[in-house]
C-alpha positions as CSV (number, residue, x, y, z in Angstrom):
1,M,0.0,0.0,0.0
2,D,1.6,3.3,-1.2
3,N,-0.6,5.8,0.7
4,I,0.3,5.0,4.3
5,I,-0.4,7.8,6.7
6,T,0.8,8.2,10.3
7,F,-1.5,8.1,13.3
8,E,-0.7,11.9,13.7
9,D,-2.1,12.4,10.1
10,F,-5.3,10.6,11.1
11,T,-5.8,12.6,14.3
12,K,-6.0,15.8,12.1
13,V,-9.2,14.5,10.5
14,D,-12.3,15.6,12.6
15,L,-14.9,12.9,12.1
16,R,-18.3,13.7,13.7
17,I,-21.8,12.3,13.9
18,G,-24.6,14.5,12.6
19,T,-28.3,14.2,11.8
20,I,-29.6,15.3,8.5
21,I,-32.4,17.8,9.1
22,E,-33.1,19.1,5.6
23,V,-32.7,17.7,2.1
24,N,-33.1,19.6,-1.2
25,D,-32.6,18.7,-4.8
26,F,-29.4,20.2,-6.4
27,P,-30.2,20.6,-10.1
28,E,-27.1,22.8,-10.7
29,A,-24.7,19.9,-9.7
30,R,-22.9,18.1,-12.6
31,N,-24.0,14.7,-11.3
32,P,-27.3,14.0,-9.6
33,A,-27.0,15.2,-6.0
34,Y,-28.8,16.5,-2.9
35,Q,-28.1,19.5,-0.8
36,L,-28.0,18.4,2.9
37,T,-28.3,20.4,6.0
38,I,-26.8,18.5,9.0
39,D,-27.1,19.2,12.7
40,F,-23.7,18.5,14.5
41,G,-24.9,19.5,18.0
42,D,-22.5,21.9,19.7
43,L,-20.6,22.3,16.4
44,G,-23.7,23.8,14.8
45,I,-25.5,23.3,11.5
46,K,-23.4,22.6,8.4
47,K,-24.4,22.2,4.7
48,T,-23.0,19.9,2.1
49,S,-23.9,18.2,-1.2
50,A,-23.9,14.5,-1.7
51,Q,-24.3,12.3,-4.8
52,I,-26.5,9.8,-3.1
53,T,-29.7,10.1,-5.2
54,A,-29.5,6.6,-6.6
55,L,-29.9,4.9,-3.3
56,Y,-31.7,7.4,-1.1
57,T,-34.9,9.4,-1.3
58,K,-35.2,12.8,0.4
59,E,-37.7,11.3,2.8
60,Q,-35.3,8.4,3.8
61,L,-32.5,10.9,4.6
62,I,-34.5,13.1,7.0
63,E,-33.4,12.3,10.6
64,K,-30.7,9.9,9.4
65,Q,-27.5,10.1,11.3
66,I,-24.3,10.1,9.3
67,V,-20.5,10.4,9.7
68,A,-18.8,13.4,8.2
69,V,-15.5,15.2,8.1
70,V,-16.1,18.7,9.6
71,N,-12.7,20.3,9.4
72,F,-12.2,20.7,5.6
73,P,-12.1,24.2,4.2
74,K,-15.4,25.3,2.6
75,K,-15.7,24.3,-1.1
76,Q,-17.8,26.0,-3.7
77,I,-20.0,23.6,-5.7
78,A,-21.9,25.4,-8.4
79,K,-23.7,28.2,-6.5
80,F,-23.6,26.2,-3.2
81,M,-21.0,26.3,-0.4
82,S,-20.2,22.9,1.0
83,E,-19.0,22.9,4.7
84,C,-18.3,19.3,5.4
85,L,-17.9,15.9,3.7
86,V,-20.4,13.1,4.3
87,L,-18.7,9.7,4.3
88,G,-19.9,6.6,2.5
89,A,-18.8,3.3,1.0
90,V,-18.5,3.6,-2.8
91,D,-19.8,0.7,-4.9
92,G,-19.3,1.7,-8.5
93,K,-21.3,4.9,-8.8
94,D,-23.4,4.2,-5.7
95,V,-22.6,5.6,-2.3
96,I,-23.8,3.9,0.9
97,L,-23.8,6.3,3.8
98,L,-21.8,5.4,6.9
99,N,-23.9,5.8,10.1
100,P,-23.8,4.7,13.7
101,E,-25.6,1.5,14.6
102,N,-27.5,3.2,17.4
103,K,-28.8,6.8,17.7
104,V,-26.1,8.9,19.4
105,K,-25.6,12.5,20.4
106,N,-25.0,14.9,17.4
107,G,-21.4,16.1,17.4
108,L,-19.8,13.0,18.9
109,T,-16.3,12.3,17.7
110,V,-15.6,9.2,15.6
111,S,-12.3,7.6,16.3
């Protein structure tokens, strides 16, 4: 494996649990995507886009807890500003969201 990182590198990535509280279509995206609004508890509300329309309806995503990286710089996607990166397992073009097995407090650290 060529892309070995150190434990110190890993500790720089801030992985948190959040709950999706709003989902909107994102027609300006190059690939089909949703705009997500996510509650990270004490960290506040953050927005992002995700190409997860193939496996998830908007209704399925509301109140779903997810894992996200919350310490990336903001990224402009079309006319939308993404503030975090939702994590998922990639199977071809499909993305299966990572989420806790049980409901937990928003903002908890993933390690």
